[in-house]
mmCIF file of the N, C-alpha and C atoms, coordinates in Angstrom:
data_MODEL
# 
_entry.id   MODEL 
# 
loop_
_atom_site.group_PDB 
_atom_site.id 
_atom_site.type_symbol 
_atom_site.label_atom_id 
_atom_site.label_alt_id 
_atom_site.label_comp_id 
_atom_site.label_asym_id 
_atom_site.label_entity_id 
_atom_site.label_seq_id 
_atom_site.pdbx_PDB_ins_code 
_atom_site.Cartn_x 
_atom_site.Cartn_y 
_atom_site.Cartn_z 
_atom_site.occupancy 
_atom_site.B_iso_or_equiv 
_atom_site.pdbx_formal_charge 
_atom_site.auth_seq_id 
_atom_site.auth_comp_id 
_atom_site.auth_asym_id 
_atom_site.auth_atom_id 
_atom_site.pdbx_PDB_model_num 
ATOM 1   N N  . MET A 1 1  ? -2.911  23.568 -24.229 1.00 0.00 ? 1  MET A N  1 
ATOM 2   C CA . MET A 1 1  ? -3.946  23.101 -25.104 1.00 0.00 ? 1  MET A CA 1 
ATOM 3   C C  . MET A 1 1  ? -5.027  22.419 -24.262 1.00 0.00 ? 1  MET A C  1 
ATOM 4   N N  . MET A 1 2  ? -6.232  22.728 -24.544 1.00 0.00 ? 2  MET A N  1 
ATOM 5   C CA . MET A 1 2  ? -7.359  22.158 -23.816 1.00 0.00 ? 2  MET A CA 1 
ATOM 6   C C  . MET A 1 2  ? -7.639  20.748 -24.313 1.00 0.00 ? 2  MET A C  1 
ATOM 7   N N  . THR A 1 3  ? -8.063  19.901 -23.386 1.00 0.00 ? 3  THR A N  1 
ATOM 8   C CA . THR A 1 3  ? -8.440  18.538 -23.713 1.00 0.00 ? 3  THR A CA 1 
ATOM 9   C C  . THR A 1 3  ? -9.917  18.362 -23.413 1.00 0.00 ? 3  THR A C  1 
ATOM 10  N N  . GLN A 1 4  ? -10.643 17.826 -24.360 1.00 0.00 ? 4  GLN A N  1 
ATOM 11  C CA . GLN A 1 4  ? -12.065 17.618 -24.150 1.00 0.00 ? 4  GLN A CA 1 
ATOM 12  C C  . GLN A 1 4  ? -12.270 16.351 -23.340 1.00 0.00 ? 4  GLN A C  1 
ATOM 13  N N  . ALA A 1 5  ? -13.127 16.442 -22.333 1.00 0.00 ? 5  ALA A N  1 
ATOM 14  C CA . ALA A 1 5  ? -13.417 15.287 -21.480 1.00 0.00 ? 5  ALA A CA 1 
ATOM 15  C C  . ALA A 1 5  ? -14.903 15.263 -21.167 1.00 0.00 ? 5  ALA A C  1 
ATOM 16  N N  . LYS A 1 6  ? -15.417 14.078 -20.995 1.00 0.00 ? 6  LYS A N  1 
ATOM 17  C CA . LYS A 1 6  ? -16.818 13.935 -20.628 1.00 0.00 ? 6  LYS A CA 1 
ATOM 18  C C  . LYS A 1 6  ? -16.876 13.475 -19.182 1.00 0.00 ? 6  LYS A C  1 
ATOM 19  N N  . PHE A 1 7  ? -17.796 14.036 -18.450 1.00 0.00 ? 7  PHE A N  1 
ATOM 20  C CA . PHE A 1 7  ? -17.983 13.635 -17.057 1.00 0.00 ? 7  PHE A CA 1 
ATOM 21  C C  . PHE A 1 7  ? -19.446 13.786 -16.713 1.00 0.00 ? 7  PHE A C  1 
ATOM 22  N N  . GLN A 1 8  ? -19.833 13.177 -15.622 1.00 0.00 ? 8  GLN A N  1 
ATOM 23  C CA . GLN A 1 8  ? -21.228 13.223 -15.209 1.00 0.00 ? 8  GLN A CA 1 
ATOM 24  C C  . GLN A 1 8  ? -21.326 13.884 -13.844 1.00 0.00 ? 8  GLN A C  1 
ATOM 25  N N  . ILE A 1 9  ? -22.377 14.669 -13.682 1.00 0.00 ? 9  ILE A N  1 
ATOM 26  C CA . ILE A 1 9  ? -22.641 15.287 -12.390 1.00 0.00 ? 9  ILE A CA 1 
ATOM 27  C C  . ILE A 1 9  ? -24.098 15.013 -12.025 1.00 0.00 ? 9  ILE A C  1 
ATOM 28  N N  . ASP A 1 10 ? -24.394 15.172 -10.762 1.00 0.00 ? 10 ASP A N  1 
ATOM 29  C CA . ASP A 1 10 ? -25.764 14.967 -10.304 1.00 0.00 ? 10 ASP A CA 1 
ATOM 30  C C  . ASP A 1 10 ? -26.699 15.977 -10.953 1.00 0.00 ? 10 ASP A C  1 
ATOM 31  N N  . ARG A 1 11 ? -27.920 15.565 -11.156 1.00 0.00 ? 11 ARG A N  1 
ATOM 32  C CA . ARG A 1 11 ? -28.928 16.413 -11.792 1.00 0.00 ? 11 ARG A CA 1 
ATOM 33  C C  . ARG A 1 11 ? -29.128 17.710 -10.993 1.00 0.00 ? 11 ARG A C  1 
ATOM 34  N N  . GLU A 1 12 ? -29.104 17.589 -9.684  1.00 0.00 ? 12 GLU A N  1 
ATOM 35  C CA . GLU A 1 12 ? -29.290 18.754 -8.813  1.00 0.00 ? 12 GLU A CA 1 
ATOM 36  C C  . GLU A 1 12 ? -28.206 19.806 -9.061  1.00 0.00 ? 12 GLU A C  1 
ATOM 37  N N  . TYR A 1 13 ? -26.954 19.372 -9.181  1.00 0.00 ? 13 TYR A N  1 
ATOM 38  C CA . TYR A 1 13 ? -25.850 20.302 -9.424  1.00 0.00 ? 13 TYR A CA 1 
ATOM 39  C C  . TYR A 1 13 ? -25.952 20.926 -10.808 1.00 0.00 ? 13 TYR A C  1 
ATOM 40  N N  . TYR A 1 14 ? -26.343 20.109 -11.792 1.00 0.00 ? 14 TYR A N  1 
ATOM 41  C CA . TYR A 1 14 ? -26.479 20.595 -13.157 1.00 0.00 ? 14 TYR A CA 1 
ATOM 42  C C  . TYR A 1 14 ? -27.525 21.707 -13.234 1.00 0.00 ? 14 TYR A C  1 
ATOM 43  N N  . GLU A 1 15 ? -28.645 21.484 -12.604 1.00 0.00 ? 15 GLU A N  1 
ATOM 44  C CA . GLU A 1 15 ? -29.708 22.483 -12.615 1.00 0.00 ? 15 GLU A CA 1 
ATOM 45  C C  . GLU A 1 15 ? -29.281 23.764 -11.903 1.00 0.00 ? 15 GLU A C  1 
ATOM 46  N N  . PHE A 1 16 ? -28.554 23.621 -10.810 1.00 0.00 ? 16 PHE A N  1 
ATOM 47  C CA . PHE A 1 16 ? -28.047 24.798 -10.095 1.00 0.00 ? 16 PHE A CA 1 
ATOM 48  C C  . PHE A 1 16 ? -27.098 25.594 -10.981 1.00 0.00 ? 16 PHE A C  1 
ATOM 49  N N  . ILE A 1 17 ? -26.168 24.910 -11.626 1.00 0.00 ? 17 ILE A N  1 
ATOM 50  C CA . ILE A 1 17 ? -25.188 25.588 -12.477 1.00 0.00 ? 17 ILE A CA 1 
ATOM 51  C C  . ILE A 1 17 ? -25.879 26.284 -13.642 1.00 0.00 ? 17 ILE A C  1 
ATOM 52  N N  . LYS A 1 18 ? -26.790 25.600 -14.293 1.00 0.00 ? 18 LYS A N  1 
ATOM 53  C CA . LYS A 1 18 ? -27.508 26.189 -15.425 1.00 0.00 ? 18 LYS A CA 1 
ATOM 54  C C  . LYS A 1 18 ? -28.305 27.423 -15.010 1.00 0.00 ? 18 LYS A C  1 
ATOM 55  N N  . ALA A 1 19 ? -28.842 27.418 -13.810 1.00 0.00 ? 19 ALA A N  1 
ATOM 56  C CA . ALA A 1 19 ? -29.673 28.532 -13.352 1.00 0.00 ? 19 ALA A CA 1 
ATOM 57  C C  . ALA A 1 19 ? -28.849 29.717 -12.860 1.00 0.00 ? 19 ALA A C  1 
ATOM 58  N N  . THR A 1 20 ? -27.623 29.488 -12.416 1.00 0.00 ? 20 THR A N  1 
ATOM 59  C CA . THR A 1 20 ? -26.899 30.562 -11.735 1.00 0.00 ? 20 THR A CA 1 
ATOM 60  C C  . THR A 1 20 ? -25.598 31.017 -12.381 1.00 0.00 ? 20 THR A C  1 
ATOM 61  N N  . TYR A 1 21 ? -25.091 30.348 -13.400 1.00 0.00 ? 21 TYR A N  1 
ATOM 62  C CA . TYR A 1 21 ? -23.777 30.759 -13.910 1.00 0.00 ? 21 TYR A CA 1 
ATOM 63  C C  . TYR A 1 21 ? -23.781 32.184 -14.441 1.00 0.00 ? 21 TYR A C  1 
ATOM 64  N N  . LYS A 1 22 ? -24.879 32.660 -14.995 1.00 0.00 ? 22 LYS A N  1 
ATOM 65  C CA . LYS A 1 22 ? -24.954 34.043 -15.488 1.00 0.00 ? 22 LYS A CA 1 
ATOM 66  C C  . LYS A 1 22 ? -24.997 35.031 -14.326 1.00 0.00 ? 22 LYS A C  1 
ATOM 67  N N  . LEU A 1 23 ? -25.677 34.661 -13.268 1.00 0.00 ? 23 LEU A N  1 
ATOM 68  C CA . LEU A 1 23 ? -25.740 35.537 -12.095 1.00 0.00 ? 23 LEU A CA 1 
ATOM 69  C C  . LEU A 1 23 ? -24.371 35.683 -11.423 1.00 0.00 ? 23 LEU A C  1 
ATOM 70  N N  . LEU A 1 24 ? -23.519 34.676 -11.590 1.00 0.00 ? 24 LEU A N  1 
ATOM 71  C CA . LEU A 1 24 ? -22.184 34.695 -10.986 1.00 0.00 ? 24 LEU A CA 1 
ATOM 72  C C  . LEU A 1 24 ? -21.129 35.277 -11.921 1.00 0.00 ? 24 LEU A C  1 
ATOM 73  N N  . ASP A 1 25 ? -21.561 35.945 -12.974 1.00 0.00 ? 25 ASP A N  1 
ATOM 74  C CA . ASP A 1 25 ? -20.691 36.638 -13.946 1.00 0.00 ? 25 ASP A CA 1 
ATOM 75  C C  . ASP A 1 25 ? -19.782 35.716 -14.748 1.00 0.00 ? 25 ASP A C  1 
ATOM 76  N N  . TYR A 1 26 ? -20.258 34.536 -15.074 1.00 0.00 ? 26 TYR A N  1 
ATOM 77  C CA . TYR A 1 26 ? -19.542 33.666 -15.998 1.00 0.00 ? 26 TYR A CA 1 
ATOM 78  C C  . TYR A 1 26 ? -20.193 33.824 -17.352 1.00 0.00 ? 26 TYR A C  1 
ATOM 79  N N  . SER A 1 27 ? -19.380 33.819 -18.403 1.00 0.00 ? 27 SER A N  1 
ATOM 80  C CA . SER A 1 27 ? -19.934 34.045 -19.743 1.00 0.00 ? 27 SER A CA 1 
ATOM 81  C C  . SER A 1 27 ? -20.709 32.838 -20.254 1.00 0.00 ? 27 SER A C  1 
ATOM 82  N N  . ASN A 1 28 ? -20.292 31.644 -19.844 1.00 0.00 ? 28 ASN A N  1 
ATOM 83  C CA . ASN A 1 28 ? -21.032 30.453 -20.260 1.00 0.00 ? 28 ASN A CA 1 
ATOM 84  C C  . ASN A 1 28 ? -20.826 29.328 -19.245 1.00 0.00 ? 28 ASN A C  1 
ATOM 85  N N  . TYR A 1 29 ? -21.541 28.262 -19.488 1.00 0.00 ? 29 TYR A N  1 
ATOM 86  C CA . TYR A 1 29 ? -21.530 27.100 -18.597 1.00 0.00 ? 29 TYR A CA 1 
ATOM 87  C C  . TYR A 1 29 ? -20.131 26.481 -18.516 1.00 0.00 ? 29 TYR A C  1 
ATOM 88  N N  . SER A 1 30 ? -19.451 26.401 -19.648 1.00 0.00 ? 30 SER A N  1 
ATOM 89  C CA . SER A 1 30 ? -18.118 25.781 -19.690 1.00 0.00 ? 30 SER A CA 1 
ATOM 90  C C  . SER A 1 30 ? -17.110 26.547 -18.849 1.00 0.00 ? 30 SER A C  1 
ATOM 91  N N  . GLU A 1 31 ? -17.191 27.862 -18.872 1.00 0.00 ? 31 GLU A N  1 
ATOM 92  C CA . GLU A 1 31 ? -16.267 28.671 -18.071 1.00 0.00 ? 31 GLU A CA 1 
ATOM 93  C C  . GLU A 1 31 ? -16.467 28.390 -16.584 1.00 0.00 ? 31 GLU A C  1 
ATOM 94  N N  . TYR A 1 32 ? -17.725 28.276 -16.177 1.00 0.00 ? 32 TYR A N  1 
ATOM 95  C CA . TYR A 1 32 ? -18.017 27.951 -14.778 1.00 0.00 ? 32 TYR A CA 1 
ATOM 96  C C  . TYR A 1 32 ? -17.417 26.595 -14.405 1.00 0.00 ? 32 TYR A C  1 
ATOM 97  N N  . MET A 1 33 ? -17.596 25.608 -15.262 1.00 0.00 ? 33 MET A N  1 
ATOM 98  C CA . MET A 1 33 ? -17.084 24.267 -14.987 1.00 0.00 ? 33 MET A CA 1 
ATOM 99  C C  . MET A 1 33 ? -15.559 24.251 -14.951 1.00 0.00 ? 33 MET A C  1 
ATOM 100 N N  . ARG A 1 34 ? -14.908 24.952 -15.879 1.00 0.00 ? 34 ARG A N  1 
ATOM 101 C CA . ARG A 1 34 ? -13.440 25.007 -15.871 1.00 0.00 ? 34 ARG A CA 1 
ATOM 102 C C  . ARG A 1 34 ? -12.922 25.638 -14.594 1.00 0.00 ? 34 ARG A C  1 
ATOM 103 N N  . THR A 1 35 ? -13.561 26.708 -14.172 1.00 0.00 ? 35 THR A N  1 
ATOM 104 C CA . THR A 1 35 ? -13.151 27.386 -12.940 1.00 0.00 ? 35 THR A CA 1 
ATOM 105 C C  . THR A 1 35 ? -13.351 26.481 -11.729 1.00 0.00 ? 35 THR A C  1 
ATOM 106 N N  . ALA A 1 36 ? -14.482 25.798 -11.684 1.00 0.00 ? 36 ALA A N  1 
ATOM 107 C CA . ALA A 1 36 ? -14.762 24.896 -10.559 1.00 0.00 ? 36 ALA A CA 1 
ATOM 108 C C  . ALA A 1 36 ? -13.743 23.756 -10.509 1.00 0.00 ? 36 ALA A C  1 
ATOM 109 N N  . ILE A 1 37 ? -13.408 23.208 -11.658 1.00 0.00 ? 37 ILE A N  1 
ATOM 110 C CA . ILE A 1 37 ? -12.442 22.104 -11.711 1.00 0.00 ? 37 ILE A CA 1 
ATOM 111 C C  . ILE A 1 37 ? -11.058 22.589 -11.314 1.00 0.00 ? 37 ILE A C  1 
ATOM 112 N N  . LYS A 1 38 ? -10.658 23.775 -11.789 1.00 0.00 ? 38 LYS A N  1 
ATOM 113 C CA . LYS A 1 38 ? -9.346  24.321 -11.406 1.00 0.00 ? 38 LYS A CA 1 
ATOM 114 C C  . LYS A 1 38 ? -9.233  24.494 -9.900  1.00 0.00 ? 38 LYS A C  1 
ATOM 115 N N  . GLU A 1 39 ? -10.278 25.013 -9.276  1.00 0.00 ? 39 GLU A N  1 
ATOM 116 C CA . GLU A 1 39 ? -10.258 25.217 -7.827  1.00 0.00 ? 39 GLU A CA 1 
ATOM 117 C C  . GLU A 1 39 ? -10.180 23.887 -7.079  1.00 0.00 ? 39 GLU A C  1 
ATOM 118 N N  . LYS A 1 40 ? -10.906 22.893 -7.554  1.00 0.00 ? 40 LYS A N  1 
ATOM 119 C CA . LYS A 1 40 ? -10.881 21.571 -6.920  1.00 0.00 ? 40 LYS A CA 1 
ATOM 120 C C  . LYS A 1 40 ? -9.505  20.942 -7.062  1.00 0.00 ? 40 LYS A C  1 
ATOM 121 N N  . ILE A 1 41 ? -8.902  21.056 -8.228  1.00 0.00 ? 41 ILE A N  1 
ATOM 122 C CA . ILE A 1 41 ? -7.572  20.495 -8.452  1.00 0.00 ? 41 ILE A CA 1 
ATOM 123 C C  . ILE A 1 41 ? -6.542  21.209 -7.599  1.00 0.00 ? 41 ILE A C  1 
ATOM 124 N N  . LYS A 1 42 ? -6.666  22.517 -7.471  1.00 0.00 ? 42 LYS A N  1 
ATOM 125 C CA . LYS A 1 42 ? -5.742  23.284 -6.635  1.00 0.00 ? 42 LYS A CA 1 
ATOM 126 C C  . LYS A 1 42 ? -5.812  22.806 -5.178  1.00 0.00 ? 42 LYS A C  1 
ATOM 127 N N  . ALA A 1 43 ? -7.016  22.594 -4.684  1.00 0.00 ? 43 ALA A N  1 
ATOM 128 C CA . ALA A 1 43 ? -7.200  22.112 -3.313  1.00 0.00 ? 43 ALA A CA 1 
ATOM 129 C C  . ALA A 1 43 ? -6.654  20.696 -3.151  1.00 0.00 ? 43 ALA A C  1 
ATOM 130 N N  . ASP A 1 44 ? -6.883  19.839 -4.158  1.00 0.00 ? 44 ASP A N  1 
ATOM 131 C CA . ASP A 1 44 ? -6.385  18.464 -4.088  1.00 0.00 ? 44 ASP A CA 1 
ATOM 132 C C  . ASP A 1 44 ? -4.865  18.417 -4.138  1.00 0.00 ? 44 ASP A C  1 
ATOM 133 N N  . ARG A 1 45 ? -4.250  19.272 -4.950  1.00 0.00 ? 45 ARG A N  1 
ATOM 134 C CA . ARG A 1 45 ? -2.781  19.313 -5.003  1.00 0.00 ? 45 ARG A CA 1 
ATOM 135 C C  . ARG A 1 45 ? -2.199  19.746 -3.668  1.00 0.00 ? 45 ARG A C  1 
ATOM 136 N N  . LYS A 1 46 ? -2.831  20.723 -3.037  1.00 0.00 ? 46 LYS A N  1 
ATOM 137 C CA . LYS A 1 46 ? -2.380  21.177 -1.721  1.00 0.00 ? 46 LYS A CA 1 
ATOM 138 C C  . LYS A 1 46 ? -2.490  20.038 -0.697  1.00 0.00 ? 46 LYS A C  1 
ATOM 139 N N  . LYS A 1 47 ? -3.587  19.314 -0.752  1.00 0.00 ? 47 LYS A N  1 
ATOM 140 C CA . LYS A 1 47 ? -3.809  18.183 0.149   1.00 0.00 ? 47 LYS A CA 1 
ATOM 141 C C  . LYS A 1 47 ? -2.762  17.087 -0.102  1.00 0.00 ? 47 LYS A C  1 
ATOM 142 N N  . LEU A 1 48 ? -2.470  16.806 -1.373  1.00 0.00 ? 48 LEU A N  1 
ATOM 143 C CA . LEU A 1 48 ? -1.490  15.794 -1.728  1.00 0.00 ? 48 LEU A CA 1 
ATOM 144 C C  . LEU A 1 48 ? -0.093  16.192 -1.274  1.00 0.00 ? 48 LEU A C  1 
ATOM 145 N N  . ARG A 1 49 ? 0.270   17.472 -1.430  1.00 0.00 ? 49 ARG A N  1 
ATOM 146 C CA . ARG A 1 49 ? 1.574   17.941 -0.946  1.00 0.00 ? 49 ARG A CA 1 
ATOM 147 C C  . ARG A 1 49 ? 1.695   17.747 0.548   1.00 0.00 ? 49 ARG A C  1 
ATOM 148 N N  . SER A 1 50 ? 0.622   18.033 1.273   1.00 0.00 ? 50 SER A N  1 
ATOM 149 C CA . SER A 1 50 ? 0.622   17.862 2.723   1.00 0.00 ? 50 SER A CA 1 
ATOM 150 C C  . SER A 1 50 ? 0.809   16.398 3.111   1.00 0.00 ? 50 SER A C  1 
ATOM 151 N N  . ILE A 1 51 ? 0.136   15.500 2.407   1.00 0.00 ? 51 ILE A N  1 
ATOM 152 C CA . ILE A 1 51 ? 0.273   14.070 2.684   1.00 0.00 ? 51 ILE A CA 1 
ATOM 153 C C  . ILE A 1 51 ? 1.695   13.606 2.415   1.00 0.00 ? 51 ILE A C  1 
ATOM 154 N N  . LYS A 1 52 ? 2.267   14.016 1.283   1.00 0.00 ? 52 LYS A N  1 
ATOM 155 C CA . LYS A 1 52 ? 3.638   13.624 0.947   1.00 0.00 ? 52 LYS A CA 1 
ATOM 156 C C  . LYS A 1 52 ? 4.640   14.195 1.944   1.00 0.00 ? 52 LYS A C  1 
ATOM 157 N N  . LYS A 1 53 ? 4.409   15.427 2.387   1.00 0.00 ? 53 LYS A N  1 
ATOM 158 C CA . LYS A 1 53 ? 5.295   16.048 3.363   1.00 0.00 ? 53 LYS A CA 1 
ATOM 159 C C  . LYS A 1 53 ? 5.267   15.270 4.673   1.00 0.00 ? 53 LYS A C  1 
ATOM 160 N N  . ASN A 1 54 ? 4.071   14.899 5.127   1.00 0.00 ? 54 ASN A N  1 
ATOM 161 C CA . ASN A 1 54 ? 3.954   14.135 6.368   1.00 0.00 ? 54 ASN A CA 1 
ATOM 162 C C  . ASN A 1 54 ? 4.616   12.774 6.255   1.00 0.00 ? 54 ASN A C  1 
ATOM 163 N N  . GLN A 1 55 ? 4.484   12.113 5.102   1.00 0.00 ? 55 GLN A N  1 
ATOM 164 C CA . GLN A 1 55 ? 5.132   10.823 4.891   1.00 0.00 ? 55 GLN A CA 1 
ATOM 165 C C  . GLN A 1 55 ? 6.651   10.967 4.914   1.00 0.00 ? 55 GLN A C  1 
ATOM 166 N N  . ALA A 1 56 ? 7.155   12.018 4.292   1.00 0.00 ? 56 ALA A N  1 
ATOM 167 C CA . ALA A 1 56 ? 8.608   12.242 4.279   1.00 0.00 ? 56 ALA A CA 1 
ATOM 168 C C  . ALA A 1 56 ? 9.122   12.508 5.690   1.00 0.00 ? 56 ALA A C  1 
ATOM 169 N N  . ILE A 1 57 ? 8.398   13.279 6.456   1.00 0.00 ? 57 ILE A N  1 
ATOM 170 C CA . ILE A 1 57 ? 8.819   13.568 7.835   1.00 0.00 ? 57 ILE A CA 1 
ATOM 171 C C  . ILE A 1 57 ? 8.829   12.294 8.666   1.00 0.00 ? 57 ILE A C  1 
ATOM 172 N N  . GLU A 1 58 ? 7.836   11.430 8.470   1.00 0.00 ? 58 GLU A N  1 
ATOM 173 C CA . GLU A 1 58 ? 7.809   10.159 9.189   1.00 0.00 ? 58 GLU A CA 1 
ATOM 174 C C  . GLU A 1 58 ? 8.990   9.287  8.805   1.00 0.00 ? 58 GLU A C  1 
ATOM 175 N N  . ARG A 1 59 ? 9.321   9.210  7.509   1.00 0.00 ? 59 ARG A N  1 
ATOM 176 C CA . ARG A 1 59 ? 10.465  8.410  7.073   1.00 0.00 ? 59 ARG A CA 1 
ATOM 177 C C  . ARG A 1 59 ? 11.766  8.950  7.642   1.00 0.00 ? 59 ARG A C  1 
ATOM 178 N N  . ILE A 1 60 ? 11.903  10.262 7.678   1.00 0.00 ? 60 ILE A N  1 
ATOM 179 C CA . ILE A 1 60 ? 13.122  10.858 8.245   1.00 0.00 ? 60 ILE A CA 1 
ATOM 180 C C  . ILE A 1 60 ? 13.208  10.541 9.728   1.00 0.00 ? 60 ILE A C  1 
ATOM 181 N N  . GLY A 1 61 ? 12.067  10.611 10.423  1.00 0.00 ? 61 GLY A N  1 
ATOM 182 C CA . GLY A 1 61 ? 12.045  10.320 11.851  1.00 0.00 ? 61 GLY A CA 1 
ATOM 183 C C  . GLY A 1 61 ? 12.353  8.863  12.157  1.00 0.00 ? 61 GLY A C  1 
ATOM 184 N N  . ASN A 1 62 ? 11.976  7.951  11.262  1.00 0.00 ? 62 ASN A N  1 
ATOM 185 C CA . ASN A 1 62 ? 12.212  6.524  11.487  1.00 0.00 ? 62 ASN A CA 1 
ATOM 186 C C  . ASN A 1 62 ? 13.594  6.076  11.049  1.00 0.00 ? 62 ASN A C  1 
ATOM 187 N N  . ALA A 1 63 ? 14.277  6.867  10.282  1.00 0.00 ? 63 ALA A N  1 
ATOM 188 C CA . ALA A 1 63 ? 15.601  6.491  9.786   1.00 0.00 ? 63 ALA A CA 1 
ATOM 189 C C  . ALA A 1 63 ? 16.615  6.543  10.923  1.00 0.00 ? 63 ALA A C  1 
ATOM 190 N N  . GLY A 1 64 ? 17.539  5.605  10.874  1.00 0.00 ? 64 GLY A N  1 
ATOM 191 C CA . GLY A 1 64 ? 18.605  5.602  11.869  1.00 0.00 ? 64 GLY A CA 1 
ATOM 192 C C  . GLY A 1 64 ? 19.592  6.722  11.593  1.00 0.00 ? 64 GLY A C  1 
ATOM 193 N N  . TYR A 1 65 ? 20.292  7.114  12.583  1.00 0.00 ? 65 TYR A N  1 
ATOM 194 C CA . TYR A 1 65 ? 21.272  8.180  12.398  1.00 0.00 ? 65 TYR A CA 1 
ATOM 195 C C  . TYR A 1 65 ? 22.565  7.786  13.085  1.00 0.00 ? 65 TYR A C  1 
ATOM 196 N N  . GLU A 1 66 ? 23.656  8.352  12.593  1.00 0.00 ? 66 GLU A N  1 
ATOM 197 C CA . GLU A 1 66 ? 24.973  8.045  13.138  1.00 0.00 ? 66 GLU A CA 1 
ATOM 198 C C  . GLU A 1 66 ? 25.347  9.125  14.142  1.00 0.00 ? 66 GLU A C  1 
ATOM 199 N N  . ASN A 1 67 ? 25.865  8.687  15.269  1.00 0.00 ? 67 ASN A N  1 
ATOM 200 C CA . ASN A 1 67 ? 26.309  9.626  16.293  1.00 0.00 ? 67 ASN A CA 1 
ATOM 201 C C  . ASN A 1 67 ? 27.743  10.037 15.956  1.00 0.00 ? 67 ASN A C  1 
ATOM 202 N N  . TYR A 1 68 ? 27.913  11.232 15.453  1.00 0.00 ? 68 TYR A N  1 
ATOM 203 C CA . TYR A 1 68 ? 29.230  11.714 15.032  1.00 0.00 ? 68 TYR A CA 1 
ATOM 204 C C  . TYR A 1 68 ? 30.108  12.096 16.211  1.00 0.00 ? 68 TYR A C  1 
ATOM 205 N N  . PHE A 1 69 ? 29.544  12.297 17.360  1.00 0.00 ? 69 PHE A N  1 
ATOM 206 C CA . PHE A 1 69 ? 30.343  12.661 18.520  1.00 0.00 ? 69 PHE A CA 1 
ATOM 207 C C  . PHE A 1 69 ? 31.170  11.477 19.034  1.00 0.00 ? 69 PHE A C  1 
ATOM 208 N N  . ASN A 1 70 ? 30.718  10.262 18.805  1.00 0.00 ? 70 ASN A N  1 
ATOM 209 C CA . ASN A 1 70 ? 31.502  9.100  19.217  1.00 0.00 ? 70 ASN A CA 1 
ATOM 210 C C  . ASN A 1 70 ? 32.842  9.066  18.503  1.00 0.00 ? 70 ASN A C  1 
ATOM 211 N N  . SER A 1 71 ? 32.877  9.388  17.238  1.00 0.00 ? 71 SER A N  1 
ATOM 212 C CA . SER A 1 71 ? 34.131  9.376  16.492  1.00 0.00 ? 71 SER A CA 1 
ATOM 213 C C  . SER A 1 71 ? 35.056  10.503 16.958  1.00 0.00 ? 71 SER A C  1 
ATOM 214 N N  . LEU A 1 72 ? 34.517  11.591 17.451  1.00 0.00 ? 72 LEU A N  1 
ATOM 215 C CA . LEU A 1 72 ? 35.349  12.688 17.951  1.00 0.00 ? 72 LEU A CA 1 
ATOM 216 C C  . LEU A 1 72 ? 35.896  12.376 19.335  1.00 0.00 ? 72 LEU A C  1 
ATOM 217 N N  . ASP A 1 73 ? 35.054  11.805 20.177  1.00 0.00 ? 73 ASP A N  1 
ATOM 218 C CA . ASP A 1 73 ? 35.461  11.523 21.555  1.00 0.00 ? 73 ASP A CA 1 
ATOM 219 C C  . ASP A 1 73 ? 36.432  10.353 21.619  1.00 0.00 ? 73 ASP A C  1 
ATOM 220 N N  . GLY A 1 74 ? 36.063  9.239  21.086  1.00 0.00 ? 74 GLY A N  1 
ATOM 221 C CA . GLY A 1 74 ? 36.898  8.040  21.164  1.00 0.00 ? 74 GLY A CA 1 
ATOM 222 C C  . GLY A 1 74 ? 36.866  7.469  22.581  1.00 0.00 ? 74 GLY A C  1 
ATOM 223 N N  . GLU A 1 75 ? 37.545  6.313  22.735  1.00 0.00 ? 75 GLU A N  1 
ATOM 224 C CA . GLU A 1 75 ? 37.537  5.648  24.033  1.00 0.00 ? 75 GLU A CA 1 
ATOM 225 C C  . GLU A 1 75 ? 38.486  6.339  25.032  1.00 0.00 ? 75 GLU A C  1 
ATOM 226 N N  . ASP A 1 76 ? 39.557  6.891  24.551  1.00 0.00 ? 76 ASP A N  1 
ATOM 227 C CA . ASP A 1 76 ? 40.548  7.500  25.460  1.00 0.00 ? 76 ASP A CA 1 
ATOM 228 C C  . ASP A 1 76 ? 40.476  9.015  25.457  1.00 0.00 ? 76 ASP A C  1 
ATOM 229 N N  . PHE A 1 77 ? 39.297  9.543  25.316  1.00 0.00 ? 77 PHE A N  1 
ATOM 230 C CA . PHE A 1 77 ? 39.129  10.987 25.236  1.00 0.00 ? 77 PHE A CA 1 
ATOM 231 C C  . PHE A 1 77 ? 39.611  11.685 26.495  1.00 0.00 ? 77 PHE A C  1 
ATOM 232 N N  . GLU A 1 78 ? 39.338  11.096 27.660  1.00 0.00 ? 78 GLU A N  1 
ATOM 233 C CA . GLU A 1 78 ? 39.732  11.733 28.934  1.00 0.00 ? 78 GLU A CA 1 
ATOM 234 C C  . GLU A 1 78 ? 41.252  11.732 29.128  1.00 0.00 ? 78 GLU A C  1 
ATOM 235 N N  . ASN A 1 79 ? 41.943  10.818 28.489  1.00 0.00 ? 79 ASN A N  1 
ATOM 236 C CA . ASN A 1 79 ? 43.394  10.692 28.676  1.00 0.00 ? 79 ASN A CA 1 
ATOM 237 C C  . ASN A 1 79 ? 44.191  11.547 27.701  1.00 0.00 ? 79 ASN A C  1 
ATOM 238 N N  . ARG A 1 80 ? 43.593  12.249 26.814  1.00 0.00 ? 80 ARG A N  1 
ATOM 239 C CA . ARG A 1 80 ? 44.350  13.058 25.832  1.00 0.00 ? 80 ARG A CA 1 
ATOM 240 C C  . ARG A 1 80 ? 44.816  14.342 26.413  1.00 0.00 ? 80 ARG A C  1 
# 
């Protein structure tokens, strides 16, 4: 379901969109705006995923880890 929202854009962008949306094969002004917003959101989501991925990798790198080989070797490993 579509949600109606109001937003403001610069006069220069508005005039460009009004003059060219028909030349770019959009049926109306709203279709052009919806397409532009979808593309911007898609790019922002990709950017956000990248940021979250980098943060997760940093947290994994900073986390301590247990050396499992110590429990296998033990202190008297050479004497077994």
